[in-house]
C-alpha positions in Angstrom: -3.7 -3.0 9.2 -4.2 -1.6 5.9 -6.6 1.0 4.4 -7.7 2.5 1.0 -9.4 5.7 0.5 -10.8 7.5 -2.6 -10.2 11.3 -2.9 -13.8 12.1 -3.3 -14.2 10.9 0.2 -14.1 14.0 2.7 -12.2 12.2 5.3 -9.3 9.7 5.1 -9.2 6.6 7.5 -7.5 3.5 7.9 -9.0 0.0 8.2 -11.5 -2.0 7.0 -13.6 -4.8 7.2 -15.6 -7.3 5.6 -19.1 -7.8 7.1 -20.7 -8.8 3.6 -18.4 -11.4 2.3 -21.0 -12.0 -0.7 -20.1 -8.5 -2.1 -17.6 -8.2 -4.8 -15.1 -5.5 -5.3 -15.5 -3.2 -8.5 -13.4 -0.4 -7.4 -10.9 1.1 -9.9 -8.6 4.0 -9.7 -6.8 5.8 -12.3 -3.9 7.0 -10.0 -2.9 5.4 -6.6 -0.1 6.4 -4.0 1.2 3.1 -2.2 2.5 4.7 1.1 5.0 2.5 3.1 6.0 3.2 6.9 9.7 3.4 5.9 12.0 6.1 7.5 12.7 7.1 3.9 9.4 8.9 4.1 10.6 11.2 6.9 11.6 14.7 5.5 9.9 14.0 2.0 7.5 16.7 2.4 5.1 14.7 -0.1 2.0 14.7 2.3 -0.1 17.1 0.3 0.9 15.3 -2.9 -0.2 11.9 -1.4 -3.5 13.6 0.1 -4.3 14.7 -3.6 -3.9 11.4 -5.2 -7.0 9.9 -6.4 -6.5 6.8 -4.3 -4.2 6.2 -1.2 -3.1 2.8 -0.2 -1.2 2.4 3.2 0.3 -0.6 5.1 0.8 -1.0 8.9 -1.1 1.0 11.6 1.2 4.0 11.2 0.4 7.0 13.2 0.3 10.3 11.4 -0.2 13.1 14.0 3.2 15.1 13.6 3.9 13.5 10.3 1.3 15.0 8.2 3.8 17.1 6.0 5.4 13.7 5.0 2.6 11.2 4.9 -0.6 12.9 4.8 -3.5 13.2 7.0 -5.1 9.7 7.3 -5.8 8.4 10.8 -5.1 5.2 12.5 -7.9 2.5 12.9 -7.5 2.6 16.8 -8.5 6.5 16.7 -11.5 5.6 14.2 -12.8 3.2 16.8 -12.4 5.6 19.6 -14.1 8.3 17.5 -16.3 6.7 14.7 -18.5 9.8 14.3 -15.8 12.0 13.4 -14.8 10.1 10.5 -17.4 7.8 9.2 -20.6 9.7 9.5 -19.4 12.1 6.8 -18.6 9.4 4.3 -20.8 9.0 1.2 -22.4 5.9 -0.4 -19.5 5.4 -2.6 -17.1 4.7 0.2 -15.5 1.2 0.3 -13.4 -0.1 3.1 -11.3 -3.1 2.5 -9.5 -5.3 5.2 -6.8 -7.9 4.6 -4.2 -9.2 6.7 -3.2 -12.3 8.9 -5.7 -14.8 10.3 -5.6 -13.5 13.8 -6.5 -10.1 12.7 -9.7 -11.1 10.7 -10.9 -14.1 12.7 -14.5 -14.0 12.6 -15.1 -14.2 16.4 -17.4 -11.6 17.7 -15.8 -12.2 21.1 -12.6 -10.8 19.8 -12.2 -7.3 20.5 -10.7 -6.3 16.9 -13.6 -8.1 15.1 -16.3 -7.0 17.3 -15.4 -3.3 17.1 -15.4 -3.5 13.1 -18.6 -5.5 13.3 -20.2 -2.7 15.5 -19.0 0.0 13.0 -20.1 -1.8 10.0 -23.8 -2.1 11.5 -23.9 1.5 12.5 -22.5 3.0 9.3 -24.4 1.2 6.6 -23.6 3.6 3.9 -20.1 2.0 3.6 -19.4 -1.1 1.7 -16.9 -3.4 3.7 -15.1 -5.9 2.1 -12.3 -8.7 2.9 -10.1 -10.1 0.5 -8.5 -13.2 2.1 -7.7 -14.6 5.6 -4.5 -16.2 4.7 -1.9 -13.7 4.0 0.3 -12.3 6.5 3.0 -10.4 4.4 0.9 -7.2 4.2 3.4 -5.2 1.7 3.3 -8.1 -0.9 -0.3 -8.6 -0.6 -1.0 -4.9 -0.6 1.0 -4.6 -3.9 -1.3 -7.2 -5.5 -4.4 -5.3 -4.5 -3.0 -2.1 -6.0 -2.2 -3.8 -9.3 -5.7 -5.2 -9.3 -7.7 -1.8 -8.9 -5.0 0.9 -10.0 -4.0 2.1 -13.6 -0.9 3.7 -12.1 0.8 3.2 -8.9 3.3 5.6 -7.3 5.1 3.8 -4.3 6.5 6.0 -1.6 9.5 5.0 0.8 10.3 1.6 -0.9 14.0 0.7 -1.6 15.1 -1.1 -4.7 16.4 -4.6 -4.2 20.0 -3.9 -4.0 19.9 -0.8 -1.9 20.8 -2.5 1.3 24.1 -3.9 -0.2 25.3 -0.6 -1.5 28.3 0.7 0.5 28.1 3.7 2.3 24.1 4.1 2.3 22.4 6.3 4.9 20.8 4.4 7.8 17.1 5.0 8.3 14.5 3.9 10.6 12.5 0.6 9.7 9.2 2.4 10.7 9.2 6.4 10.6 7.1 6.2 13.9 9.3 3.8 15.8 10.0 5.1 19.4 13.4 3.0 19.5 15.7 3.3 16.5 15.7 0.1 14.5 17.6 -0.1 11.2 15.5 -0.8 8.2 18.4 -2.6 6.2 19.5 -4.5 9.3 16.0 -5.9 9.8 15.8 -6.6 6.1 18.9 -8.8 6.3 17.9 -10.5 9.4 14.5 -11.6 7.9 15.9 -12.5 4.4 18.7 -14.8 5.9 16.4 -16.9 8.3 15.2 -20.0 7.2 12.3 -20.5 9.4 9.0 -20.4 8.2 6.9 -17.3 8.0 9.6 -14.8 7.6 9.0 -11.8 5.6 11.7 -11.8 2.8 11.9 -8.0 2.3 14.7 -8.2 -0.2 13.2 -10.9 -2.3 9.8 -8.8 -2.2 11.5 -6.0 -3.8 13.1 -8.1 -6.5 9.7 -9.2 -7.4 8.2 -5.6 -7.2 10.8 -4.6 -9.8 10.0 -7.2 -12.0 6.3 -6.2 -11.8 7.1 -2.6 -12.3 8.2 -3.6 -16.1 4.8 -5.2 -16.6 2.7 -2.7 -14.7 2.7 1.0 -14.3 4.6 1.2 -11.2 7.1 4.0 -10.0 9.1 4.4 -7.0 10.0 7.5 -5.0 11.7 8.5 -1.8 14.0 6.8 -3.0 13.4 7.2 -6.7 14.4 3.9 -8.7 
């Protein structure tokens, strides 16, 4: 689950859908914050900085209650579904909600709870533009960066490690997701996925190598850790 918000909008919220596929996206942001859900973001204190960035792009359905000082004040899509009036009734006519993700998430089936909920929200709050990007990508980090490059003049990525990070001796272990209830090591997860040869694996380290190359072509900077 992924979301994008513009700082002119009074409330930040996650998720997004497409109910009108004939529309095209013309949104453009000068400065964007790309927020991962890595444990590196814990203790960063950059929540206010993220909140004041023109556009904020997040990946995963990460909770923020209790983590606002580090990640900002956005809400998860599940909370939006339960309390849509709290978030959506105050958005203006310039609000754009984008959804992208794996096929099972965006399957156009009104009987599916996820699609049905988004469909009902889109029909109720017609002042918001709902767009979809593609039904085929399941690697959200990679695909989200592609979208960020498309719509952002400058991108600041939070919590994304460099490609050689996990091979550095003596590095500090951090959580794979800052909100994980059970402690899962980020680098162990990266190596586990990188070394598997089955189809559909998320090649985290390869992904970071690609991002490092893109950073030389586009205005991408990385922080927490900085590289």
